[in-house]
N, C-alpha and C positions, 0 to 999 in steps of 0.2 A: 506494498500499500504503500502512497504515496499525499503528504502532509506538513504544514505552511506548520512551524515552533512557531505560540503565541505567549510561550514563556520555558524562562530557565532559568535552574536555583546550581547549576554548575554539574549537578549528581542526577540529576531528573532532569526532562522538556513534555511539557502542555504539544502535543501535536494534534492540528484538527485536518482532515479531509475536505477534500470538496464537499462532498452527501454529508459535512455538517457534526460529523461522525468525529466524540475528541478521546484521544489513549493518552496515556504518561507513561512517559518513553527513557530507557535508558541507553546507552551507549550501548555498541555489542561487540566487545572485545576491546581492542586498542584501535581508539581511531586518530588520524593524523591527517592536517591538512593542509597539501606539499608547495611549498613555501611561506606559508603563514605562520610567524612564531606566537601563538597567543596561548596561551591559560588557560582557556577555553575555546575548545573544538568545535561547536555550534556554539550558534547564537539563534538570540530571536530572530525569525522573517528569514532565515534560511528556512526550502525547502528539503525534506528526507523523503527517502525510501525506508521502511520498518516490518519488517514483519509480527508479529502474534508471538510470544513468549508462552510456548504450551506445556509447561515442564513447573508452572506454577496456579494456583488456585486461582491469585487473580490476573484481572488482564491488561499485563503489562506486556507494551509497543519493545522490542529491539531495534533500534535503529541501525542499518548497515551503509549507505545511502546519503551524501550530500549533493545535492544538486549546483553546479557552478551558479556562483557567484553577479551578478550585477554589480553591486560594488557592496563595503561594507565599511563602516567608521572605527576610528578605531582609539583608544586612549594609553596610555603607559598600565602596567601592568602596578599594583598598590606596593608589593611585598617583591616583585622580582622587576630589576629595573630595565631588566635587559629584555623584558618579553611586553608584552599589550598584551590588553584585553579586548575585543572585538563585543562595541557593544549595543550591535542591531548590524543587521546584512537585510540587503535589495531595499535598498530606502528611495521610493522617490523624491521629498522633501524633508530638506531636515529644519525646526520654526531654532531658533538660541535665541529665547526669553530671556529680558535683561529689564531689571532696575534697576533706577538710578541711586535709591537709597534705603532701599528698603528688603535683602541687601545691596550694596554697592557692586554692579557689573565692573570693572573694570575694560580699560578698550585692552589693553594686549591679552584681558580673555577674552572678546570675544571676536580677537582679527586671529587670536592660533587656532580657534573654531573654524574661523571662515575656512583662514589656510589649510584646515586639513580638509576643509570638506571640498573645496577644490579640488585637492591633491585625487580624494574620491570620488570623483567625480558623481557631485549631489547636490542639490541647488537649496540652497541656502536663505533662510527667510529671517528677518531681524523682527521677533515679534519685542514690544514697549509697551510692559505690563506694567498693573497699578499704577493709569495715569494716573485715577480720581485719588493717587491720594497727595499730587501734584503739587505745590504754591508755584507761586513769578519766577521761582529762581532754577525751581528744579526744573522744571515744566520750560526755561529757555537750555537749559544744558541739554535736555531729552530730543525737544528740535533741534540741536547744534547738531550732538550725538548722529540722530539721521538725517541730517541736510551731505552729513560727510560721506555715510551710503547708501543713500541714494545718489549723489554723486557718481560715486563706483564702477555702480550699474545695481548694489544690492535692491531687493522689495523691500522695503518695510511698514512695518503696521505697528499702529498705538491703541490696546483693550484693555478694559480694565471686567477680570469677571467679575465684581461686585456689583457695577451695572450696570453690564450685558455690552458697554458699548466697543465694535471693531471685531464681535463676534461671529458676526454674520458672514462680517467680508474676511475672517476667519476660515466657517466654515466652507467656503463659495473655494480658498484655495485649496480646503484636503479633500474634494467630494473626489471619488475615483482612485485615491492615491495611497501608498504607507507614507505614512507622516511617523516624523518623529518628537519628540519634545524634549528638548537639554535646557542646562543652565544651571547654575549655583542650584547649592538648600539653599528654598527657603525661599526660591521667586515667584512661585503661587504656579506649575504645574499642573499638578495634585488639582488646584482649586480649578484653573483655568480649565482643563478636561473638563472635572462635576461640573462647572459653565455652558458645557457646548456636550455632553451628554449626563444629564443629571441620574439618573438612574444609577448608574457605574457607583457612585457616590464614597472614590477614593478615599484614602483617609489623608485628609490635614496636618499641620502643625502649626504652630506660631512661630516667629520669629525668636530667637535668643535675644531679649534685652541686653545680656552683659556682652554677647559678642558680636549683637548684627548678623550674624550665621543665621540659615535655616536650621531646624532638623531634620535629618533622614527621614522620610517618609513611607518610600517605596526602595524597597530593597533592592529584586531585584529588577531589570528588564520584561516588561508585559507587554506584550498587543492586546490590543482591545478594538472589536468590531461595533462599530460608530451605526448608530441608526440613518443619518443620512447619506448611506455609502459612503464611505469613508473606514480606512484600517488606521493606527491608532498604535506607536509605540513610544508606552510612558518608561521613561527610565532613572539610577537614580541619580539625585544632586555629584555633582561633579567638583570636586575639591579643588583640582590640583588637574590640569590639561594641557601635556607635551606634545612638538610635535614627536615624529618617528619616520627613523625609515628612510632620512631627505636630504642630498647630496647641500651645499651651502650654496651652488652654483644654479640647483635649482627653486630654490626657496621665492627666491623672486616672481618665479612663475608663476606661481598663484597664489601673488598682492594680483588682481587686473588693473590696476589702473600704471602696476609697475613695466606690466608684460608687454602695455599697448606703448613703450619705450622704449621693450629691451631692445628692436633695430635701427635708433639715432642714437645709440653707446658705441663710441669710439670701438670698444671689445666687445668680443661674442662672449667672452664669460664674468665681463664689468659685474663686481657687486658689492655697485653702490654706492661704494666706501671709499676710497681716496682714491681712486680712478681719474686718470685729466679724461675732457669732454663726455660726460654721466651725466645722456642724456633725463636721467630720475632726478640724479644729485640740481641740476638747470629747473626741473619742476618745481622741487621743492624748493629752491630761493624765490620763484615766482609765486611760492602761494599754488601751486595747482592740483601739488597736492599736502596732504595732511600731514603735519608734523608727529599725532599719536600712529600713524600709521608707520611711516618710515622708525619712531621711537620699537613701534613693535617690532619689523622686521629685523632689525634689530636685535638685537634684543634672540629673539628665536635663530638671529645666524649666528651668536652666542652663546647657545645655548644656555642662556638666563634661564629660560624653560623649565632646564629639571629639577628644580625646586620650587616653582611655581606651587602659590598657595589663593585662593580665596580669599585667606583670611591678609595678603597682604594690600595693605589700600594703602599708598602713598600718591604718587604723583602720574601714575599709571588712569585717576579717573580727572578728567577736564573739564575747563568752561568753557576754554577756547583756545584756540592753537596759537596766539602770543603766546599761553601761560607756560609752550613747550621751546620757545626763541631763546 
């Protein structure tokens, strides 16, 4: 039988067939995916072949084959720095939820996520959440960030799960697709999914007043069928998000505004740092590229994302590019 993985706990998998039959499955023997060094061989969103194990009284499926993935998105393994953890596979669009101050989402985090999405060929949409909590200063900051990413070419939407603003726009973008919601803990992923589909009633928690960080409410990634013809993968909040398996010369290719200028640089392997006649540095000096994006690029290039965590909140969050000069 063939089915779609809806939930993974690392040791067991919930698989649903085209006939809407649901089976709890395990991996049959050793299971490795060629070329991917990950702590989890199977992820939510994978299409798998399995057979029923008749040796027990329980109806347990044994997964023996995984179909080729069209894409997947990864993060570094929490405990094994040289390995990765596949968050989800076969995604049509990833929605990155961003909050300005409750908790703060840094531009470094946004840019690392977008670089990863670009590298794995996944459409990314930025969702500015909790807009009902904004005062004038926070609104200005949010609109400024939205301007930066809209100019690059990313779709940005503004939503509030509390008052329903932007929910219908979000639904339209999700119809007929497998979507993934992600972002820091506490940005309101579960609350937003509940606003989209109230009967799911996903568990939510409040922001920690002491640290201004969210409390983890989603332990494992899980896919849900939604009543308006969409599938969504809810993921655990991500405390750290690193760039994996990228050569220095290719990182700038995943910054679209850099890539568009690449052929104008004097050197084909230009890293956009100290090289002469660099089109990216020229555009930066002319305010055609955001300084926050360039600083994110330098941090990724220098490997500073190795120890990046969401509780490091200093000059990454900006009010304007003038503060970065």
